[in-house]
mmCIF file as gemmi writes it, N, C-alpha and C atoms, coordinates in Angstrom:
data_model
loop_
_atom_site.group_PDB
_atom_site.id
_atom_site.type_symbol
_atom_site.label_atom_id
_atom_site.label_alt_id
_atom_site.label_comp_id
_atom_site.label_asym_id
_atom_site.label_entity_id
_atom_site.label_seq_id
_atom_site.pdbx_PDB_ins_code
_atom_site.Cartn_x
_atom_site.Cartn_y
_atom_site.Cartn_z
_atom_site.occupancy
_atom_site.B_iso_or_equiv
_atom_site.pdbx_formal_charge
_atom_site.auth_seq_id
_atom_site.auth_asym_id
_atom_site.pdbx_PDB_model_num
ATOM 1 N N . GLY Axp A 1 ? 150.903 68.432 57.168 1 0 ? 1 A 1
ATOM 2 C CA . GLY Axp A 1 ? 150.913 69.356 56.071 1 0 ? 1 A 1
ATOM 3 C C . GLY Axp A 1 ? 149.866 68.99 55.032 1 0 ? 1 A 1
ATOM 4 N N . LEU Axp A 2 ? 149.917 67.735 54.551 1 0 ? 2 A 1
ATOM 5 C CA . LEU Axp A 2 ? 148.998 67.324 53.495 1 0 ? 2 A 1
ATOM 6 C C . LEU Axp A 2 ? 147.577 67.23 54.021 1 0 ? 2 A 1
ATOM 7 N N . ALA Axp A 3 ? 147.431 66.882 55.286 1 0 ? 3 A 1
ATOM 8 C CA . ALA Axp A 3 ? 146.097 66.8 55.867 1 0 ? 3 A 1
ATOM 9 C C . ALA Axp A 3 ? 145.421 68.165 55.839 1 0 ? 3 A 1
ATOM 10 N N . MET Axp A 4 ? 146.18 69.217 56.109 1 0 ? 4 A 1
ATOM 11 C CA . MET Axp A 4 ? 145.624 70.571 56.061 1 0 ? 4 A 1
ATOM 12 C C . MET Axp A 4 ? 145.197 70.92 54.641 1 0 ? 4 A 1
ATOM 13 N N . VAL Axp A 5 ? 146.024 70.572 53.67 1 0 ? 5 A 1
ATOM 14 C CA . VAL Axp A 5 ? 145.708 70.876 52.274 1 0 ? 5 A 1
ATOM 15 C C . VAL Axp A 5 ? 144.446 70.147 51.847 1 0 ? 5 A 1
ATOM 16 N N . GLN Axp A 6 ? 144.259 68.947 52.337 1 0 ? 6 A 1
ATOM 17 C CA . GLN Axp A 6 ? 143.107 68.136 51.95 1 0 ? 6 A 1
ATOM 18 C C . GLN Axp A 6 ? 141.876 68.473 52.782 1 0 ? 6 A 1
ATOM 19 N N . ASP Axp A 7 ? 142.033 68.717 54.07 1 0 ? 7 A 1
ATOM 20 C CA . ASP Axp A 7 ? 140.885 68.891 54.957 1 0 ? 7 A 1
ATOM 21 C C . ASP Axp A 7 ? 140.276 70.289 54.92 1 0 ? 7 A 1
ATOM 22 N N . VAL Axp A 8 ? 141.093 71.314 54.736 1 0 ? 8 A 1
ATOM 23 C CA . VAL Axp A 8 ? 140.565 72.679 54.771 1 0 ? 8 A 1
ATOM 24 C C . VAL Axp A 8 ? 139.541 72.919 53.663 1 0 ? 8 A 1
ATOM 25 N N . PRO Axp A 9 ? 139.838 72.584 52.399 1 0 ? 9 A 1
ATOM 26 C CA . PRO Axp A 9 ? 138.787 72.774 51.376 1 0 ? 9 A 1
ATOM 27 C C . PRO Axp A 9 ? 137.546 71.932 51.66 1 0 ? 9 A 1
ATOM 28 N N . ASP Axp A 10 ? 137.733 70.745 52.21 1 0 ? 10 A 1
ATOM 29 C CA . ASP Axp A 10 ? 136.6 69.879 52.539 1 0 ? 10 A 1
ATOM 30 C C . ASP Axp A 10 ? 135.729 70.51 53.618 1 0 ? 10 A 1
ATOM 31 N N . ILE Axp A 11 ? 136.352 71.08 54.631 1 0 ? 11 A 1
ATOM 32 C CA . ILE Axp A 11 ? 135.607 71.739 55.706 1 0 ? 11 A 1
ATOM 33 C C . ILE Axp A 11 ? 134.857 72.945 55.162 1 0 ? 11 A 1
ATOM 34 N N . ILE Axp A 12 ? 135.524 73.714 54.314 1 0 ? 12 A 1
ATOM 35 C CA . ILE Axp A 12 ? 134.88 74.902 53.741 1 0 ? 12 A 1
ATOM 36 C C . ILE Axp A 12 ? 133.701 74.497 52.874 1 0 ? 12 A 1
ATOM 37 N N . GLU Axp A 13 ? 133.925 73.534 51.971 1 0 ? 13 A 1
ATOM 38 C CA . GLU Axp A 13 ? 132.881 73.145 51.023 1 0 ? 13 A 1
ATOM 39 C C . GLU Axp A 13 ? 131.719 72.446 51.711 1 0 ? 13 A 1
ATOM 40 N N . ASN Axp A 14 ? 132.012 71.516 52.582 1 0 ? 14 A 1
ATOM 41 C CA . ASN Axp A 14 ? 130.957 70.708 53.187 1 0 ? 14 A 1
ATOM 42 C C . ASN Axp A 14 ? 130.479 71.248 54.531 1 0 ? 14 A 1
ATOM 43 N N . GLY Axp A 15 ? 131.134 72.245 55.057 1 0 ? 15 A 1
ATOM 44 C CA . GLY Axp A 15 ? 130.728 72.801 56.336 1 0 ? 15 A 1
ATOM 45 C C . GLY Axp A 15 ? 130.101 74.168 56.178 1 0 ? 15 A 1
ATOM 46 N N . TYR Axp A 16 ? 130.941 75.166 55.984 1 0 ? 16 A 1
ATOM 47 C CA . TYR Axp A 16 ? 130.472 76.54 55.97 1 0 ? 16 A 1
ATOM 48 C C . TYR Axp A 16 ? 129.544 76.827 54.792 1 0 ? 16 A 1
ATOM 49 N N . ILE Axp A 17 ? 129.883 76.35 53.621 1 0 ? 17 A 1
ATOM 50 C CA . ILE Axp A 17 ? 129.057 76.624 52.442 1 0 ? 17 A 1
ATOM 51 C C . ILE Axp A 17 ? 127.691 75.961 52.594 1 0 ? 17 A 1
ATOM 52 N N . ARG Axp A 18 ? 127.652 74.755 53.121 1 0 ? 18 A 1
ATOM 53 C CA . ARG Axp A 18 ? 126.372 74.066 53.332 1 0 ? 18 A 1
ATOM 54 C C . ARG Axp A 18 ? 125.499 74.818 54.337 1 0 ? 18 A 1
ATOM 55 N N . ILE Axp A 19 ? 126.114 75.335 55.379 1 0 ? 19 A 1
ATOM 56 C CA . ILE Axp A 19 ? 125.353 76.082 56.38 1 0 ? 19 A 1
ATOM 57 C C . ILE Axp A 19 ? 124.757 77.34 55.755 1 0 ? 19 A 1
ATOM 58 N N . ILE Axp A 20 ? 125.537 78.018 54.937 1 0 ? 20 A 1
ATOM 59 C CA . ILE Axp A 20 ? 125.029 79.211 54.258 1 0 ? 20 A 1
ATOM 60 C C . ILE Axp A 20 ? 123.865 78.842 53.342 1 0 ? 20 A 1
ATOM 61 N N . GLU Axp A 21 ? 123.991 77.733 52.609 1 0 ? 21 A 1
ATOM 62 C CA . GLU Axp A 21 ? 122.912 77.293 51.731 1 0 ? 21 A 1
ATOM 63 C C . GLU Axp A 21 ? 121.655 76.94 52.53 1 0 ? 21 A 1
ATOM 64 N N . ILE Axp A 22 ? 121.816 76.3 53.673 1 0 ? 22 A 1
ATOM 65 C CA . ILE Axp A 22 ? 120.67 75.94 54.511 1 0 ? 22 A 1
ATOM 66 C C . ILE Axp A 22 ? 119.945 77.202 54.987 1 0 ? 22 A 1
ATOM 67 N N . PHE Axp A 23 ? 120.709 78.207 55.44 1 0 ? 23 A 1
ATOM 68 C CA . PHE Axp A 23 ? 120.08 79.446 55.881 1 0 ? 23 A 1
ATOM 69 C C . PHE Axp A 23 ? 119.406 80.183 54.724 1 0 ? 23 A 1
ATOM 70 N N . ARG Axp A 24 ? 119.992 80.095 53.545 1 0 ? 24 A 1
ATOM 71 C CA . ARG Axp A 24 ? 119.379 80.727 52.376 1 0 ? 24 A 1
ATOM 72 C C . ARG Axp A 24 ? 118.023 80.077 52.076 1 0 ? 24 A 1
ATOM 73 N N . PHE Axp A 25 ? 117.979 78.739 52.089 1 0 ? 25 A 1
ATOM 74 C CA . PHE Axp A 25 ? 116.718 78.037 51.837 1 0 ? 25 A 1
ATOM 75 C C . PHE Axp A 25 ? 115.693 78.297 52.944 1 0 ? 25 A 1
ATOM 76 N N . LEU Axp A 26 ? 116.153 78.355 54.19 1 0 ? 26 A 1
ATOM 77 C CA . LEU Axp A 26 ? 115.236 78.675 55.283 1 0 ? 26 A 1
ATOM 78 C C . LEU Axp A 26 ? 114.663 80.081 55.137 1 0 ? 26 A 1
ATOM 79 N N . GLY Axp A 27 ? 115.477 81.003 54.674 1 0 ? 27 A 1
ATOM 80 C CA . GLY Axp A 27 ? 114.999 82.363 54.422 1 0 ? 27 A 1
ATOM 81 C C . GLY Axp A 27 ? 113.943 82.391 53.328 1 0 ? 27 A 1
ATOM 82 N N . LYS Axp A 28 ? 114.194 81.642 52.241 1 0 ? 28 A 1
ATOM 83 C CA . LYS Axp A 28 ? 113.201 81.56 51.173 1 0 ? 28 A 1
ATOM 84 C C . LYS Axp A 28 ? 111.899 80.957 51.69 1 0 ? 28 A 1
ATOM 85 N N . LEU Axp A 29 ? 112.022 79.91 52.502 1 0 ? 29 A 1
ATOM 86 C CA . LEU Axp A 29 ? 110.84 79.266 53.066 1 0 ? 29 A 1
ATOM 87 C C . LEU Axp A 29 ? 110.069 80.228 53.959 1 0 ? 29 A 1
ATOM 88 N N . ALA Axp A 30 ? 110.774 80.991 54.767 1 0 ? 30 A 1
ATOM 89 C CA . ALA Axp A 30 ? 110.112 81.937 55.668 1 0 ? 30 A 1
ATOM 90 C C . ALA Axp A 30 ? 109.393 83.038 54.883 1 0 ? 30 A 1
ATOM 91 N N . VAL Axp A 31 ? 110.055 83.584 53.877 1 0 ? 31 A 1
ATOM 92 C CA . VAL Axp A 31 ? 109.439 84.664 53.09 1 0 ? 31 A 1
ATOM 93 C C . VAL Axp A 31 ? 108.232 84.151 52.322 1 0 ? 31 A 1
ATOM 94 N N . SER Axp A 32 ? 108.377 83.005 51.678 1 0 ? 32 A 1
ATOM 95 C CA . SER Axp A 32 ? 107.24 82.468 50.927 1 0 ? 32 A 1
ATOM 96 C C . SER Axp A 32 ? 106.095 82.083 51.872 1 0 ? 32 A 1
ATOM 97 N N . SER Axp A 33 ? 106.41 81.565 53.032 1 0 ? 33 A 1
ATOM 98 C CA . SER Axp A 33 ? 105.368 81.22 54.013 1 0 ? 33 A 1
ATOM 99 C C . SER Axp A 33 ? 104.622 82.463 54.475 1 0 ? 33 A 1
ATOM 100 N N . TYR Axp A 34 ? 105.356 83.524 54.678 1 0 ? 34 A 1
ATOM 101 C CA . TYR Axp A 34 ? 104.734 84.785 55.102 1 0 ? 34 A 1
ATOM 102 C C . TYR Axp A 34 ? 103.713 85.249 54.068 1 0 ? 34 A 1
ATOM 103 N N . PHE Axp A 35 ? 104.096 85.213 52.799 1 0 ? 35 A 1
ATOM 104 C CA . PHE Axp A 35 ? 103.175 85.668 51.754 1 0 ? 35 A 1
ATOM 105 C C . PHE Axp A 35 ? 102.001 84.704 51.556 1 0 ? 35 A 1
ATOM 106 N N . ILE Axp A 36 ? 102.261 83.41 51.685 1 0 ? 36 A 1
ATOM 107 C CA . ILE Axp A 36 ? 101.178 82.435 51.533 1 0 ? 36 A 1
ATOM 108 C C . ILE Axp A 36 ? 100.148 82.6 52.642 1 0 ? 36 A 1
ATOM 109 N N . VAL Axp A 37 ? 100.603 82.711 53.878 1 0 ? 37 A 1
ATOM 110 C CA . VAL Axp A 37 ? 99.679 82.874 55.002 1 0 ? 37 A 1
ATOM 111 C C . VAL Axp A 37 ? 98.992 84.238 54.924 1 0 ? 37 A 1
ATOM 112 N N . GLY Axp A 38 ? 99.675 85.242 54.407 1 0 ? 38 A 1
ATOM 113 C CA . GLY Axp A 38 ? 99.058 86.555 54.233 1 0 ? 38 A 1
ATOM 114 C C . GLY Axp A 38 ? 97.903 86.509 53.248 1 0 ? 38 A 1
ATOM 115 N N . GLU Axp A 39 ? 98.031 85.715 52.196 1 0 ? 39 A 1
ATOM 116 C CA . GLU Axp A 39 ? 96.977 85.595 51.198 1 0 ? 39 A 1
ATOM 117 C C . GLU Axp A 39 ? 95.857 84.658 51.647 1 0 ? 39 A 1
ATOM 118 N N . ASN Axp A 40 ? 96.237 83.599 52.366 1 0 ? 40 A 1
ATOM 119 C CA . ASN Axp A 40 ? 95.24 82.607 52.782 1 0 ? 40 A 1
ATOM 120 C C . ASN Axp A 40 ? 95.597 82.122 54.188 1 0 ? 40 A 1
ATOM 121 N N . PRO Axp A 41 ? 94.984 82.689 55.208 1 0 ? 41 A 1
ATOM 122 C CA . PRO Axp A 41 ? 95.32 82.295 56.593 1 0 ? 41 A 1
ATOM 123 C C . PRO Axp A 41 ? 95.039 80.821 56.898 1 0 ? 41 A 1
ATOM 124 N N . ASP Axp A 42 ? 94.151 80.187 56.14 1 0 ? 42 A 1
ATOM 125 C CA . ASP Axp A 42 ? 93.864 78.767 56.366 1 0 ? 42 A 1
ATOM 126 C C . ASP Axp A 42 ? 95.006 77.864 55.908 1 0 ? 42 A 1
ATOM 127 N N . ALA Axp A 43 ? 95.953 78.408 55.191 1 0 ? 43 A 1
ATOM 128 C CA . ALA Axp A 43 ? 97.073 77.61 54.68 1 0 ? 43 A 1
ATOM 129 C C . ALA Axp A 43 ? 98.162 77.426 55.736 1 0 ? 43 A 1
ATOM 130 N N . GLY Axp A 44 ? 97.985 77.989 56.902 1 0 ? 44 A 1
ATOM 131 C CA . GLY Axp A 44 ? 99.013 77.914 57.948 1 0 ? 44 A 1
ATOM 132 C C . GLY Axp A 44 ? 99.322 76.503 58.408 1 0 ? 44 A 1
ATOM 133 N N . LEU Axp A 45 ? 98.292 75.711 58.672 1 0 ? 45 A 1
ATOM 134 C CA . LEU Axp A 45 ? 98.518 74.343 59.159 1 0 ? 45 A 1
ATOM 135 C C . LEU Axp A 45 ? 99.179 73.457 58.095 1 0 ? 45 A 1
ATOM 136 N N . PRO Axp A 46 ? 98.654 73.416 56.86 1 0 ? 46 A 1
ATOM 137 C CA . PRO Axp A 46 ? 99.345 72.606 55.849 1 0 ? 46 A 1
ATOM 138 C C . PRO Axp A 46 ? 100.775 73.079 55.592 1 0 ? 46 A 1
ATOM 139 N N . LEU Axp A 47 ? 100.971 74.385 55.658 1 0 ? 47 A 1
ATOM 140 C CA . LEU Axp A 47 ? 102.311 74.932 55.46 1 0 ? 47 A 1
ATOM 141 C C . LEU Axp A 47 ? 103.245 74.507 56.586 1 0 ? 47 A 1
ATOM 142 N N . ALA Axp A 48 ? 102.756 74.501 57.811 1 0 ? 48 A 1
ATOM 143 C CA . ALA Axp A 48 ? 103.571 74.063 58.954 1 0 ? 48 A 1
ATOM 144 C C . ALA Axp A 48 ? 103.901 72.581 58.841 1 0 ? 48 A 1
ATOM 145 N N . ILE Axp A 49 ? 102.934 71.774 58.425 1 0 ? 49 A 1
ATOM 146 C CA . ILE Axp A 49 ? 103.184 70.333 58.264 1 0 ? 49 A 1
ATOM 147 C C . ILE Axp A 49 ? 104.202 70.085 57.16 1 0 ? 49 A 1
ATOM 148 N N . ALA Axp A 50 ? 104.031 70.782 56.036 1 0 ? 50 A 1
ATOM 149 C CA . ALA Axp A 50 ? 104.975 70.612 54.921 1 0 ? 50 A 1
ATOM 150 C C . ALA Axp A 50 ? 106.375 71.073 55.32 1 0 ? 50 A 1
ATOM 151 N N . SER Axp A 51 ? 106.465 72.196 56.014 1 0 ? 51 A 1
ATOM 152 C CA . SER Axp A 51 ? 107.766 72.708 56.447 1 0 ? 51 A 1
ATOM 153 C C . SER Axp A 51 ? 108.451 71.748 57.411 1 0 ? 51 A 1
ATOM 154 N N . THR Axp A 52 ? 107.692 71.212 58.35 1 0 ? 52 A 1
ATOM 155 C CA . THR Axp A 52 ? 108.247 70.252 59.306 1 0 ? 52 A 1
ATOM 156 C C . THR Axp A 52 ? 108.729 68.993 58.605 1 0 ? 52 A 1
ATOM 157 N N . THR Axp A 53 ? 107.951 68.53 57.64 1 0 ? 53 A 1
ATOM 158 C CA . THR Axp A 53 ? 108.348 67.339 56.879 1 0 ? 53 A 1
ATOM 159 C C . THR Axp A 53 ? 109.627 67.585 56.096 1 0 ? 53 A 1
ATOM 160 N N . ILE Axp A 54 ? 109.726 68.748 55.47 1 0 ? 54 A 1
ATOM 161 C CA . ILE Axp A 54 ? 110.927 69.084 54.692 1 0 ? 54 A 1
ATOM 162 C C . ILE Axp A 54 ? 112.144 69.164 55.603 1 0 ? 54 A 1
ATOM 163 N N . VAL Axp A 55 ? 111.992 69.819 56.736 1 0 ? 55 A 1
ATOM 164 C CA . VAL Axp A 55 ? 113.12 69.95 57.67 1 0 ? 55 A 1
ATOM 165 C C . VAL Axp A 55 ? 113.554 68.582 58.189 1 0 ? 55 A 1
ATOM 166 N N . ALA Axp A 56 ? 112.602 67.716 58.509 1 0 ? 56 A 1
ATOM 167 C CA . ALA Axp A 56 ? 112.939 66.368 58.988 1 0 ? 56 A 1
ATOM 168 C C . ALA Axp A 56 ? 113.658 65.573 57.904 1 0 ? 56 A 1
ATOM 169 N N . TYR Axp A 57 ? 113.179 65.663 56.677 1 0 ? 57 A 1
ATOM 170 C CA . TYR Axp A 57 ? 113.814 64.94 55.566 1 0 ? 57 A 1
ATOM 171 C C . TYR Axp A 57 ? 115.243 65.44 55.34 1 0 ? 57 A 1
ATOM 172 N N . VAL Axp A 58 ? 115.416 66.745 55.337 1 0 ? 58 A 1
ATOM 173 C CA . VAL Axp A 58 ? 116.753 67.318 55.115 1 0 ? 58 A 1
ATOM 174 C C . VAL Axp A 58 ? 117.693 66.915 56.251 1 0 ? 58 A 1
ATOM 175 N N . ALA Axp A 59 ? 117.201 66.94 57.486 1 0 ? 59 A 1
ATOM 176 C CA . ALA Axp A 59 ? 118.045 66.561 58.624 1 0 ? 59 A 1
ATOM 177 C C . ALA Axp A 59 ? 118.476 65.103 58.522 1 0 ? 59 A 1
ATOM 178 N N . GLU Axp A 60 ? 117.564 64.225 58.167 1 0 ? 60 A 1
ATOM 179 C CA . GLU Axp A 60 ? 117.91 62.804 58.038 1 0 ? 60 A 1
ATOM 180 C C . GLU Axp A 60 ? 118.834 62.581 56.849 1 0 ? 60 A 1
ATOM 181 N N . ASN Axp A 61 ? 118.561 63.233 55.745 1 0 ? 61 A 1
ATOM 182 C CA . ASN Axp A 61 ? 119.398 63.097 54.561 1 0 ? 61 A 1
ATOM 183 C C . ASN Axp A 61 ? 120.793 63.656 54.814 1 0 ? 61 A 1
ATOM 184 N N . TYR Axp A 62 ? 120.874 64.719 55.598 1 0 ? 62 A 1
ATOM 185 C CA . TYR Axp A 62 ? 122.168 65.324 55.921 1 0 ? 62 A 1
ATOM 186 C C . TYR Axp A 62 ? 123.034 64.355 56.711 1 0 ? 62 A 1
ATOM 187 N N . LYS Axp A 63 ? 122.424 63.644 57.656 1 0 ? 63 A 1
ATOM 188 C CA . LYS Axp A 63 ? 123.179 62.662 58.438 1 0 ? 63 A 1
ATOM 189 C C . LYS Axp A 63 ? 123.765 61.578 57.532 1 0 ? 63 A 1
ATOM 190 N N . LYS Axp A 64 ? 122.959 61.094 56.582 1 0 ? 64 A 1
ATOM 191 C CA . LYS Axp A 64 ? 123.444 60.081 55.656 1 0 ? 64 A 1
ATOM 192 C C . LYS Axp A 64 ? 124.549 60.637 54.77 1 0 ? 64 A 1
ATOM 193 N N . SER Axp A 65 ? 124.369 61.865 54.304 1 0 ? 65 A 1
ATOM 194 C CA . SER Axp A 65 ? 125.377 62.489 53.441 1 0 ? 65 A 1
ATOM 195 C C . SER Axp A 65 ? 126.701 62.643 54.176 1 0 ? 65 A 1
ATOM 196 N N . VAL Axp A 66 ? 126.63 63.039 55.423 1 0 ? 66 A 1
ATOM 197 C CA . VAL Axp A 66 ? 127.854 63.205 56.211 1 0 ? 66 A 1
ATOM 198 C C . VAL Axp A 66 ? 128.565 61.871 56.373 1 0 ? 66 A 1
ATOM 199 N N . SER Axp A 67 ? 127.819 60.813 56.635 1 0 ? 67 A 1
ATOM 200 C CA . SER Axp A 67 ? 128.467 59.504 56.802 1 0 ? 67 A 1
ATOM 201 C C . SER Axp A 67 ? 129.09 59.044 55.487 1 0 ? 67 A 1
ATOM 202 N N . TYR Axp A 68 ? 128.421 59.277 54.364 1 0 ? 68 A 1
ATOM 203 C CA . TYR Axp A 68 ? 128.995 58.915 53.067 1 0 ? 68 A 1
ATOM 204 C C . TYR Axp A 68 ? 130.245 59.745 52.769 1 0 ? 68 A 1
ATOM 205 N N . LEU Axp A 69 ? 130.198 61.027 53.081 1 0 ? 69 A 1
ATOM 206 C CA . LEU Axp A 69 ? 131.36 61.881 52.844 1 0 ? 69 A 1
ATOM 207 C C . LEU Axp A 69 ? 132.54 61.483 53.724 1 0 ? 69 A 1
ATOM 208 N N . GLU Axp A 70 ? 132.26 61.018 54.938 1 0 ? 70 A 1
ATOM 209 C CA . GLU Axp A 70 ? 133.335 60.549 55.81 1 0 ? 70 A 1
ATOM 210 C C . GLU Axp A 70 ? 134.004 59.309 55.224 1 0 ? 70 A 1
ATOM 211 N N . VAL Axp A 71 ? 133.209 58.404 54.675 1 0 ? 71 A 1
ATOM 212 C CA . VAL Axp A 71 ? 133.766 57.196 54.047 1 0 ? 71 A 1
ATOM 213 C C . VAL Axp A 71 ? 134.628 57.586 52.858 1 0 ? 71 A 1
ATOM 214 N N . VAL Axp A 72 ? 134.132 58.486 52.028 1 0 ? 72 A 1
ATOM 215 C CA . VAL Axp A 72 ? 134.889 58.938 50.857 1 0 ? 72 A 1
ATOM 216 C C . VAL Axp A 72 ? 136.184 59.609 51.295 1 0 ? 72 A 1
ATOM 217 N N . SER Axp A 73 ? 136.11 60.43 52.327 1 0 ? 73 A 1
ATOM 218 C CA . SER Axp A 73 ? 137.293 61.11 52.838 1 0 ? 73 A 1
ATOM 219 C C . SER Axp A 73 ? 138.321 60.115 53.369 1 0 ? 73 A 1
ATOM 220 N N . ASP Axp A 74 ? 137.849 59.08 54.071 1 0 ? 74 A 1
ATOM 221 C CA . ASP Axp A 74 ? 138.77 58.054 54.571 1 0 ? 74 A 1
ATOM 222 C C . ASP Axp A 74 ? 139.454 57.32 53.421 1 0 ? 74 A 1
ATOM 223 N N . ARG Axp A 75 ? 138.7 56.99 52.387 1 0 ? 75 A 1
ATOM 224 C CA . ARG Axp A 75 ? 139.273 56.302 51.224 1 0 ? 75 A 1
ATOM 225 C C . ARG Axp A 75 ? 140.292 57.194 50.512 1 0 ? 75 A 1
ATOM 226 N N . GLN Axp A 76 ? 139.983 58.483 50.4 1 0 ? 76 A 1
ATOM 227 C CA . GLN Axp A 76 ? 140.922 59.403 49.783 1 0 ? 76 A 1
ATOM 228 C C . GLN Axp A 76 ? 142.205 59.504 50.596 1 0 ? 76 A 1
ATOM 229 N N . ALA Axp A 77 ? 142.07 59.529 51.916 1 0 ? 77 A 1
ATOM 230 C CA . ALA Axp A 77 ? 143.254 59.603 52.778 1 0 ? 77 A 1
ATOM 231 C C . ALA Axp A 77 ? 144.111 58.35 52.612 1 0 ? 77 A 1
ATOM 232 N N . GLU Axp A 78 ? 143.47 57.179 52.512 1 0 ? 78 A 1
ATOM 233 C CA . GLU Axp A 78 ? 144.222 55.94 52.289 1 0 ? 78 A 1
ATOM 234 C C . GLU Axp A 78 ? 144.954 55.984 50.96 1 0 ? 78 A 1
ATOM 235 N N . LEU Axp A 79 ? 144.29 56.478 49.928 1 0 ? 79 A 1
ATOM 236 C CA . LEU Axp A 79 ? 144.907 56.568 48.607 1 0 ? 79 A 1
ATOM 237 C C . LEU Axp A 79 ? 146.083 57.538 48.61 1 0 ? 79 A 1
ATOM 238 N N . VAL Axp A 80 ? 145.91 58.678 49.256 1 0 ? 80 A 1
ATOM 239 C CA . VAL Axp A 80 ? 146.995 59.657 49.351 1 0 ? 80 A 1
ATOM 240 C C . VAL Axp A 80 ? 148.174 59.056 50.103 1 0 ? 80 A 1
ATOM 241 N N . GLU Axp A 81 ? 147.896 58.297 51.145 1 0 ? 81 A 1
ATOM 242 C CA . GLU Axp A 81 ? 148.961 57.667 51.92 1 0 ? 81 A 1
ATOM 243 C C . GLU Axp A 81 ? 149.752 56.678 51.067 1 0 ? 81 A 1
ATOM 244 N N . VAL Axp A 82 ? 149.055 55.874 50.265 1 0 ? 82 A 1
ATOM 245 C CA . VAL Axp A 82 ? 149.73 54.909 49.392 1 0 ? 82 A 1
ATOM 246 C C . VAL Axp A 82 ? 150.571 55.638 48.341 1 0 ? 82 A 1
ATOM 247 N N . VAL Axp A 83 ? 150.036 56.677 47.761 1 0 ? 83 A 1
ATOM 248 C CA . VAL Axp A 83 ? 150.779 57.431 46.748 1 0 ? 83 A 1
ATOM 249 C C . VAL Axp A 83 ? 152.003 58.091 47.371 1 0 ? 83 A 1
ATOM 250 N N . GLN Axp A 84 ? 151.86 58.671 48.554 1 0 ? 84 A 1
ATOM 251 C CA . GLN Axp A 84 ? 153.009 59.281 49.223 1 0 ? 84 A 1
ATOM 252 C C . GLN Axp A 84 ? 154.074 58.249 49.547 1 0 ? 84 A 1
ATOM 253 N N . GLU Axp A 85 ? 153.65 57.101 50.061 1 0 ? 85 A 1
ATOM 254 C CA . GLU Axp A 85 ? 154.615 56.065 50.425 1 0 ? 85 A 1
ATOM 255 C C . GLU Axp A 85 ? 155.35 55.549 49.192 1 0 ? 85 A 1
ATOM 256 N N . SER Axp A 86 ? 154.617 55.311 48.112 1 0 ? 86 A 1
ATOM 257 C CA . SER Axp A 86 ? 155.28 54.816 46.905 1 0 ? 86 A 1
ATOM 258 C C . SER Axp A 86 ? 156.181 55.878 46.31 1 0 ? 86 A 1
ATOM 259 N N . SER Axp A 87 ? 155.812 57.147 46.447 1 0 ? 87 A 1
ATOM 260 C CA . SER Axp A 87 ? 156.671 58.221 45.958 1 0 ? 87 A 1
ATOM 261 C C . SER Axp A 87 ? 157.957 58.307 46.786 1 0 ? 87 A 1
ATOM 262 N N . GLN Axp A 88 ? 157.827 58.155 48.101 1 0 ? 88 A 1
ATOM 263 C CA . GLN Axp A 88 ? 159.006 58.205 48.965 1 0 ? 88 A 1
ATOM 264 C C . GLN Axp A 88 ? 159.918 57.003 48.743 1 0 ? 88 A 1
ATOM 265 N N . LYS Axp A 89 ? 159.347 55.865 48.403 1 0 ? 89 A 1
ATOM 266 C CA . LYS Axp A 89 ? 160.135 54.643 48.239 1 0 ? 89 A 1
ATOM 267 C C . LYS Axp A 89 ? 160.338 54.28 46.767 1 0 ? 89 A 1
ATOM 268 N N . TYR Axp A 90 ? 160.229 55.278 45.9 1 0 ? 90 A 1
ATOM 269 C CA . TYR Axp A 90 ? 160.357 55.02 44.469 1 0 ? 90 A 1
ATOM 270 C C . TYR Axp A 90 ? 161.71 54.396 44.138 1 0 ? 90 A 1
ATOM 271 N N . ARG Axp A 91 ? 162.762 54.907 44.72 1 0 ? 91 A 1
ATOM 272 C CA . ARG Axp A 91 ? 164.103 54.399 44.414 1 0 ? 91 A 1
ATOM 273 C C . ARG Axp A 91 ? 164.197 52.914 44.743 1 0 ? 91 A 1
ATOM 274 N N . LEU Axp A 92 ? 163.651 52.496 45.875 1 0 ? 92 A 1
ATOM 275 C CA . LEU Axp A 92 ? 163.652 51.089 46.267 1 0 ? 92 A 1
ATOM 276 C C . LEU Axp A 92 ? 162.851 50.257 45.267 1 0 ? 92 A 1
ATOM 277 N N . ILE Axp A 93 ? 161.691 50.763 44.876 1 0 ? 93 A 1
ATOM 278 C CA . ILE Axp A 93 ? 160.855 50.043 43.912 1 0 ? 93 A 1
ATOM 279 C C . ILE Axp A 93 ? 161.569 49.942 42.571 1 0 ? 93 A 1
ATOM 280 N N . ALA Axp A 94 ? 162.167 51.036 42.135 1 0 ? 94 A 1
ATOM 281 C CA . ALA Axp A 94 ? 162.877 51.041 40.849 1 0 ? 94 A 1
ATOM 282 C C . ALA Axp A 94 ? 164.078 50.099 40.898 1 0 ? 94 A 1
ATOM 283 N N . ASP Axp A 95 ? 164.81 50.082 41.995 1 0 ? 95 A 1
ATOM 284 C CA . ASP Axp A 95 ? 165.967 49.188 42.112 1 0 ? 95 A 1
ATOM 285 C C . ASP Axp A 95 ? 165.537 47.724 42.147 1 0 ? 95 A 1
ATOM 286 N N . TYR Axp A 96 ? 164.424 47.441 42.749 1 0 ? 96 A 1
ATOM 287 C CA . TYR Axp A 96 ? 163.96 46.073 42.845 1 0 ? 96 A 1
ATOM 288 C C . TYR Axp A 96 ? 163.642 45.505 41.462 1 0 ? 96 A 1
ATOM 289 N N . TYR Axp A 97 ? 163.09 46.319 40.597 1 0 ? 97 A 1
ATOM 290 C CA . TYR Axp A 97 ? 162.743 45.856 39.26 1 0 ? 97 A 1
ATOM 291 C C . TYR Axp A 97 ? 163.861 46.098 38.24 1 0 ? 97 A 1
ATOM 292 N N . MET Axp A 98 ? 165.029 46.483 38.719 1 0 ? 98 A 1
ATOM 293 C CA . MET Axp A 98 ? 166.149 46.761 37.817 1 0 ? 98 A 1
ATOM 294 C C . MET Axp A 98 ? 166.637 45.483 37.163 1 0 ? 98 A 1
ATOM 295 N N . ARG Axp A 99 ? 166.798 45.5 35.859 1 0 ? 99 A 1
ATOM 296 C CA . ARG Axp A 99 ? 167.268 44.334 35.101 1 0 ? 99 A 1
ATOM 297 C C . ARG Axp A 99 ? 168.77 44.443 34.868 1 0 ? 99 A 1
ATOM 298 N N . PRO Axp A 100 ? 169.492 43.293 34.858 1 0 ? 100 A 1
ATOM 299 C CA . PRO Axp A 100 ? 170.952 43.35 34.63 1 0 ? 100 A 1
ATOM 300 C C . PRO Axp A 100 ? 171.307 43.708 33.191 1 0 ? 100 A 1
């Protein structure tokens, strides 16, 4: 139950929304490239090199971001587990510290 509550927003935010943003940026790159090459056909090679470099950088950075987000997600899951366990065993904890 709690995993669904925690994982679904994470999947939406870091999965689908990121993909939409990537396609939006690729669309901007394609449109701007079209106009740049239309104005100056000699700009095609530098534009292709720059585009390839940007795509490679984003792909490598994305891999690192995913690994960092996985670590953060694991830590959050551990924290949620501790909070749930202490909440379930509150009576035991409270009784243990009970003073006469």
